DRENNUFI-83987 format. One record per residue (C-alpha): residue number from 1; residue in one letter; y negated, x negated, z. Coordinates in nm, 2 decimals, m for minus. Each point is the difference from the previous one (the first is absolute). Layout:
REM residues N
   i aa      y      x      z
 NUM  A      Y      X      Z
...
END
This chain:
REM residues 317
   i aa      y      x      z
   1  M   2.06  m0.74   3.12
   2  L  m0.04   0.36   0.12
   3  S  m0.09   0.23  m0.29
   4  R  m0.29   0.14   0.22
   5  T  m0.15  m0.35   0.03
   6  A   0.04  m0.07  m0.37
   7  D  m0.16   0.34  m0.08
   8  H  m0.31  m0.07   0.21
   9  L  m0.04  m0.35  m0.15
  10  Y   0.04   0.12  m0.36
  11  W  m0.25   0.28   0.04
  12  M  m0.25  m0.21   0.19
  13  S  m0.02  m0.23  m0.31
  14  R   0.00   0.29  m0.25
  15  Y  m0.30   0.16   0.18
  16  T  m0.19  m0.32   0.03
  17  E   0.05  m0.07  m0.38
  18  R  m0.10   0.36  m0.08
  19  A  m0.32  m0.03   0.19
  20  E  m0.08  m0.31  m0.20
  21  N   0.08   0.16  m0.33
  22  T  m0.21   0.30   0.09
  23  A  m0.29  m0.23   0.08
  24  R   0.04  m0.18  m0.33
  25  M   0.00   0.32  m0.20
  26  L  m0.30   0.14   0.18
  27  D  m0.19  m0.33  m0.03
  28  V   0.05  m0.01  m0.38
  29  N  m0.11   0.36  m0.04
  30  Y  m0.30  m0.06   0.23
  31  Q  m0.11  m0.32  m0.19
  32  T   0.06   0.18  m0.34
  33  S  m0.22   0.29   0.11
  34  L  m0.29  m0.24   0.04
  35  L   0.01  m0.07  m0.37
  36  P  m0.22   0.22  m0.24
  37  Q   0.22   0.29  m0.10
  38  S   0.00   0.38  m0.03
  39  A   0.10   0.22   0.29
  40  A   0.30   0.13  m0.21
  41  V   0.14  m0.36  m0.04
  42  S  m0.06  m0.08   0.36
  43  K   0.18   0.33   0.10
  44  V   0.31  m0.10  m0.21
  45  G   0.02  m0.33   0.20
  46  W   0.01   0.18   0.34
  47  Q   0.24   0.26  m0.13
  48  G   0.23  m0.28  m0.11
  49  M  m0.03  m0.15   0.35
  50  L   0.14   0.33   0.15
  51  S   0.26   0.03  m0.27
  52  I   0.14  m0.35   0.07
  53  S   0.07   0.10   0.36
  54  E   0.11   0.35  m0.10
  55  L  m0.27   0.15   0.23
  56  M  m0.19   0.22  m0.25
  57  P   0.14   0.33   0.14
  58  A  m0.06  m0.11   0.36
  59  Y  m0.36  m0.11  m0.08
  60  Q  m0.09   0.31  m0.19
  61  A   0.14   0.23   0.27
  62  K  m0.24  m0.17   0.25
  63  H  m0.30  m0.10  m0.20
  64  G   0.01   0.19  m0.34
  65  D  m0.19  m0.19  m0.27
  66  V   0.05  m0.38  m0.04
  67  E  m0.31  m0.18   0.14
  68  P   0.00  m0.38   0.06
  69  Q  m0.12   0.01   0.36
  70  R   0.25   0.27   0.10
  71  V   0.29  m0.19  m0.17
  72  M  m0.09  m0.32   0.18
  73  Q  m0.02   0.18   0.34
  74  F   0.33   0.18  m0.08
  75  M   0.17  m0.33  m0.09
  76  V  m0.14  m0.21   0.28
  77  R  m0.05   0.19   0.32
  78  D   0.17   0.34  m0.04
  79  E   0.28   0.00   0.26
  80  S   0.15   0.32  m0.15
  81  N   0.07  m0.21  m0.32
  82  P   0.32  m0.20   0.06
  83  S  m0.10  m0.25  m0.27
  84  S  m0.36  m0.07   0.12
  85  I  m0.07  m0.35   0.12
  86  V  m0.05   0.10   0.36
  87  S   0.33   0.20   0.00
  88  C   0.19  m0.29  m0.16
  89  L  m0.13  m0.25   0.25
  90  R   0.07   0.23   0.29
  91  A   0.36   0.05  m0.12
  92  A   0.04  m0.38  m0.05
  93  R  m0.12  m0.06   0.35
  94  E   0.23   0.27   0.15
  95  N   0.30  m0.14  m0.18
  96  A  m0.09  m0.35   0.13
  97  R  m0.04   0.13   0.35
  98  A   0.35   0.16  m0.01
  99  V   0.16  m0.34  m0.08
 100  R  m0.24  m0.22   0.20
 101  G   0.30  m0.22   0.12
 102  S   0.10  m0.08  m0.36
 103  L  m0.34  m0.13  m0.10
 104  T  m0.17  m0.33   0.10
 105  T  m0.31   0.04   0.22
 106  E  m0.22  m0.11  m0.29
 107  A   0.16   0.27  m0.23
 108  W  m0.05   0.28   0.26
 109  E  m0.35  m0.11   0.09
 110  T  m0.10   0.00  m0.37
 111  Q   0.11   0.36  m0.05
 112  N  m0.15   0.12   0.33
 113  Q  m0.33  m0.18  m0.06
 114  T  m0.03   0.15  m0.35
 115  W   0.05   0.35   0.15
 116  L  m0.26  m0.05   0.28
 117  E  m0.25  m0.16  m0.25
 118  I   0.02   0.28  m0.26
 119  N  m0.07   0.26   0.26
 120  R  m0.31  m0.20   0.12
 121  M  m0.12  m0.05  m0.36
 122  L   0.04   0.37  m0.10
 123  A  m0.17   0.12   0.32
 124  G  m0.29  m0.25  m0.06
 125  G  m0.05   0.11  m0.36
 126  D   0.09  m0.33  m0.16
 127  F   0.19   0.17  m0.28
 128  E  m0.30   0.22  m0.10
 129  R  m0.24  m0.30   0.02
 130  D   0.20  m0.22  m0.24
 131  P   0.32   0.14  m0.15
 132  G   0.07  m0.31  m0.20
 133  Q   0.00  m0.22   0.31
 134  F   0.22   0.24   0.19
 135  F   0.26   0.00  m0.28
 136  E   0.00  m0.38   0.00
 137  W   0.06   0.01   0.38
 138  V   0.31   0.23  m0.05
 139  K   0.14  m0.24  m0.26
 140  F  m0.06  m0.30   0.22
 141  R   0.18   0.16   0.30
 142  S   0.30   0.08  m0.23
 143  H   0.00  m0.37  m0.12
 144  L  m0.02  m0.11   0.36
 145  S   0.28   0.22   0.11
 146  R   0.23  m0.13  m0.28
 147  G  m0.10  m0.36   0.06
 148  V   0.06   0.02   0.38
 149  T   0.33   0.17  m0.05
 150  V   0.13  m0.27  m0.24
 151  G  m0.15  m0.28   0.20
 152  T   0.13   0.10   0.34
 153  M   0.31   0.22  m0.03
 154  L   0.35  m0.13   0.01
 155  M   0.15   0.02  m0.35
 156  D   0.26   0.26   0.09
 157  E   0.07   0.36  m0.08
 158  A  m0.32   0.12   0.16
 159  L  m0.21  m0.20  m0.24
 160  H   0.21   0.11  m0.30
 161  F  m0.04   0.37   0.08
 162  M  m0.38  m0.05   0.03
 163  R  m0.01  m0.18  m0.34
 164  L   0.21   0.28  m0.15
 165  G  m0.25   0.26   0.11
 166  T  m0.30  m0.21  m0.12
 167  F   0.13  m0.06  m0.36
 168  L   0.15   0.34  m0.06
 169  E  m0.34   0.16   0.09
 170  R  m0.18  m0.26  m0.22
 171  A   0.23   0.08  m0.30
 172  D  m0.07   0.37   0.05
 173  N  m0.38  m0.04   0.03
 174  T  m0.04  m0.24  m0.29
 175  A   0.21   0.23  m0.23
 176  R  m0.22   0.30   0.10
 177  L  m0.32  m0.19  m0.06
 178  V   0.10  m0.12  m0.35
 179  D   0.13   0.34  m0.09
 180  V  m0.31   0.20   0.10
 181  K  m0.25  m0.26  m0.13
 182  F   0.17  m0.04  m0.34
 183  H   0.05   0.38  m0.03
 184  A  m0.38   0.05   0.05
 185  V  m0.09  m0.24  m0.29
 186  Q   0.31   0.03  m0.23
 187  S  m0.24   0.04  m0.30
 188  D  m0.09  m0.37   0.05
 189  F   0.33  m0.09  m0.17
 190  F  m0.10   0.17  m0.32
 191  G  m0.28  m0.06  m0.25
 192  A  m0.30  m0.23   0.02
 193  A  m0.23   0.06   0.29
 194  S  m0.38  m0.01  m0.03
 195  E  m0.19  m0.29   0.16
 196  K  m0.10   0.22   0.29
 197  D   0.36   0.11   0.05
 198  Q   0.12  m0.36   0.00
 199  E  m0.26  m0.08   0.26
 200  Y   0.11   0.29   0.22
 201  D   0.37  m0.11  m0.06
 202  F  m0.07  m0.35   0.12
 203  Y  m0.14   0.14   0.33
 204  H   0.28   0.25   0.02
 205  W   0.29  m0.25  m0.05
 206  S  m0.16  m0.27   0.21
 207  A  m0.04   0.26   0.28
 208  I   0.37   0.08  m0.03
 209  L   0.09  m0.37   0.01
 210  R  m0.22  m0.06   0.30
 211  S   0.16   0.29   0.19
 212  V   0.33  m0.20   0.00
 213  S  m0.17  m0.34   0.03
 214  G   0.09  m0.08  m0.36
 215  F  m0.33  m0.07  m0.17
 216  E   0.01  m0.38   0.05
 217  I   0.37  m0.01  m0.07
 218  Y  m0.05   0.18  m0.33
 219  R  m0.26  m0.25  m0.10
 220  K   0.23  m0.29   0.09
 221  V   0.30   0.14  m0.18
 222  Y  m0.15   0.15  m0.32
 223  R  m0.33  m0.19  m0.03
 224  D  m0.13   0.29  m0.22
 225  V  m0.19   0.33   0.00
 226  I   0.16   0.27   0.21
 227  K   0.25   0.21  m0.21
 228  P   0.18   0.31   0.14
 229  E   0.34  m0.12  m0.12
 230  R  m0.04  m0.33   0.18
 231  V  m0.12   0.17   0.32
 232  A   0.32   0.21  m0.02
 233  E   0.22  m0.31  m0.06
 234  L  m0.16  m0.18   0.29
 235  L   0.04   0.29   0.25
 236  I   0.35   0.09  m0.11
 237  L   0.20  m0.29  m0.14
 238  R  m0.16  m0.33   0.13
 239  A   0.22  m0.13   0.29
 240  D  m0.28  m0.25   0.10
 241  M  m0.26   0.28   0.06
 242  P   0.04   0.07   0.37
 243  R  m0.07   0.38  m0.02
 244  S   0.20   0.07  m0.33
 245  L   0.30   0.23  m0.02
 246  H   0.22  m0.30  m0.09
 247  A  m0.12  m0.22   0.30
 248  S   0.04   0.30   0.24
 249  L   0.36   0.07  m0.12
 250  N   0.09  m0.37   0.03
 251  E  m0.09   0.02   0.37
 252  V   0.18   0.34   0.05
 253  V   0.32  m0.14  m0.16
 254  A  m0.01  m0.33   0.20
 255  N  m0.06   0.18   0.34
 256  L   0.27   0.26  m0.08
 257  A   0.25  m0.28  m0.06
 258  L  m0.09  m0.15   0.34
 259  V   0.06   0.32   0.20
 260  G   0.26   0.17  m0.23
 261  G   0.37   0.06   0.05
 262  E   0.27   0.22  m0.14
 263  Q  m0.19   0.32   0.08
 264  S  m0.29  m0.10  m0.21
 265  A   0.18  m0.14  m0.31
 266  E  m0.11   0.29  m0.22
 267  T  m0.37  m0.03   0.12
 268  Q   0.01  m0.38  m0.08
 269  R   0.15   0.07  m0.34
 270  R  m0.28   0.25  m0.09
 271  A  m0.27  m0.23   0.13
 272  G   0.15  m0.29  m0.20
 273  R   0.02   0.21  m0.31
 274  L  m0.36   0.11   0.03
 275  R  m0.11  m0.36   0.05
 276  A   0.20  m0.11  m0.30
 277  E  m0.18   0.25  m0.22
 278  L  m0.33  m0.14   0.11
 279  Q   0.12  m0.36  m0.04
 280  Y   0.11   0.05  m0.36
 281  G  m0.25   0.27  m0.09
 282  N  m0.25  m0.02  m0.29
 283  I  m0.34   0.15   0.02
 284  E  m0.02   0.10  m0.37
 285  E   0.33   0.19   0.04
 286  I  m0.12   0.17   0.32
 287  L  m0.33   0.11  m0.17
 288  A   0.19   0.12  m0.31
 289  N   0.23   0.22   0.21
 290  G  m0.28   0.13   0.22
 291  L  m0.16  m0.17   0.30
 292  H  m0.03   0.32   0.20
 293  A   0.37   0.08  m0.05
 294  F   0.10  m0.35   0.10
 295  L  m0.21   0.01   0.32
 296  T   0.11   0.35   0.09
 297  Q   0.36  m0.11  m0.02
 298  F  m0.08  m0.32   0.20
 299  L  m0.16   0.20   0.28
 300  D   0.30   0.24   0.01
 301  R   0.23  m0.30   0.03
 302  V  m0.21  m0.17   0.27
 303  N   0.00   0.33   0.20
 304  D   0.38   0.01  m0.04
 305  L   0.02  m0.36   0.13
 306  G  m0.21   0.10   0.30
 307  A   0.22   0.30   0.07
 308  R   0.31  m0.22  m0.03
 309  I  m0.13  m0.27   0.23
 310  S  m0.08   0.27   0.26
 311  R   0.35   0.14  m0.03
 312  D   0.17  m0.34   0.01
 313  F  m0.19  m0.17   0.28
 314  L  m0.26   0.22   0.16
 315  L  m0.03   0.32   0.21
 316  P   0.13   0.32  m0.18
 317  A  m0.30   0.18  m0.14
END
């Protein structure tokens, strides 16, 4: 396969996944903001949203103080923000258009229809009328894109590069979400919380779980009250949790093996080693050594994998 074609397919999937993850994080902040809480607590949530995406400097340069409505506009419809939902979906559609011949008709039409529809919705004010419904629509279009791809594409290198892009992006986003959200409430690990704090914690942790479609999975796996260390274990180490770091790395390793050769032996070794650390990891050990340090190192290694995949297979940056 031409590196140019592989590059477009890989980034098409990464941008689609990024749009979905941005919608998930915005949705959980929007839903949490509807709960009774102080303006200061609400502001911390929106600042965390910008920190996850490393967009705080860009936002402040344009809008100054953090305000919920401005953050949502910046993260949804601001075309000057490369990580906004509209920018991600435009980039996904442009990458798909560049390799139209490598996609099935259904896969191309799904991408194209998503782009046409989001422009119509934003112009018609659908987002402002009901942000929650708009975020659900973005998630649904991402699910549809993934399902159509797996259901209609030949299981060859094109599909493998698309899967690589999807799961590398998912690993990166889940790690950022866990890091920022746990960092914001790290005091929860220490001391006994008041009844009011425990009530807030329940909504906080259940919101985090819902942002990765993990609330029902948590209930099924642990059958207990929501505890921070178990949320961390679910989102980092559980291979049967679809959006966990472990599950994402399983997919990255599997798809790398299917496209790899001699030139990518070191990339495969590094991906395998990172997956092995998650496979045999222990949440008590990770928390004892520092969750933030673990996730920072994980993000560095995922970024290194992305750079190596680009060097081994894709267009030179």
